Structure formats: structure tokens, C-alpha cells
N, C-alpha and C positions, 0 to 999 in steps of 0.2 A: 268606724268609730275609735276614737282614741282610747287608750288603756287606761285602766283604773291609775296606774302610776302618773301618766300624763295629765289625767284630769285632776288628780291630787296636785299636781304642781301649778296647773293653770288655776284652781281654786286659791292656792297659797299666793300666786301672782296677783290676783285680783279678788279678795274676799268679799266683795260687794257685788259680783256678777253672779245672777241666781242660774246661769246656763251650766257652770261647773258642777254645782251640787245636784241640779237635774239630771245630768249626763251621768254623774257618779251613782245617783240612786237607779236609773235605768240599767247601768252596768251591774250593780250590785244584784238587781232583780233577775238579770239575766243568769248571774252565777248562782242563784237560788239562797242568796244572803239577804233574806227579806227584812229582818229587824233592823240591819245596817241600812238598807234601802229605805225603810220608812224614816231613819234618822235624816238622810240626806234630802228627802222629799221636804221634810219639816224646815231644814235649813234653807232650801230653795225658797219655799213659801215666807219664810220669815224675811228674806230679802225682797222678795216681790209677790205680793198677796193677789196679783194678778196673774200670775203664771198658771194658766187654767189646767193645762194637761198634767201638771203636777198632782193636782187634785184628782184628777181622773186616774192616773196610775197608782197613785198612793191608795185610792180606794179600791183598786182591784188587788193590790198587795194586802190590805186589810181583810178583803173577802176571802183571799185565798188562806190566810192566818186563822180565818174562822170568827174574825171581828166584824161581824155584820153591822153592829151598832154604830161602832167607829167609822164603817166604811159609810154608812148612810150620813153621819154629821159631817165628815169629809165632802161627801158630794153636796150636801146642802151649802156648805161655805163655798164650794168651788161654783155652784149655780149662781150663788149671790155675786161672786167675783166676776163670772162670765158676762152678767148682766151689766155689771158696773162698767166693765171695759168694752162692752159691746161686741163679744165674740160669740157670735150665732152658732157656729159650728161647735165650738166648745159646749156651749149651752146645751145642744141638742144631745150631744154624746155623754155629757153628764147626767142629763136627765133620763136618758134611755137606760145608763147603768144605775140610776137610782129607781127606776121602774122595775129592772130586774129584780132589785133586792126586796122590793115591797111584797 
């Protein structure tokens, strides 16, 4: 995986591509920088509301931070997005995580 620095340059080079903020969110999650990770998940989803796994991983971060209500809301939006784009695998994973929070 590219470094945070490389991903930041990639995002600057093409600010309309949702991959770079998603990848930055994942890297910040690995580094334990969870609030920063949430910001990058939000940036990704602002660029592409159908980026289903951004919802999944954002909800996991929210759950880790103790924001179960926020995680449920994120998963609800993610489930709607997965249905809209027809991503059955993401739909199952999002639904499964939502069931864990219930």
C-alpha cells in the first residue's frame, strides 16, 4: 500500500477520485488516527456515495470510537447505497455489521 505521503500527492493530483481519500482513511485507521480516518471516509463518500466499503469501514471506526448510533446511521446509508449500485457482497457485509450493532 502506498504511504500517506504518496496518497496525499495522489489526492492532490486528482481531487475527484474517491480512491485516494478512501486509501488515506484506511492508512489513518491502521495508524490509530481514527478521527482523521473518519474525515477521509467522509471525503471519499462525498465524491462517490456508492463507494460501499467506505461506509463499512467508517462504521467500524465509529464503533471503535464508541459511536454506535453514528455507526448504525452510516450502515443504513451504506445499505441503501449498496442496493442502489447492486453490490450484493457489500450489502451482506453492511447488513451483517448492522446486525452486530443491534
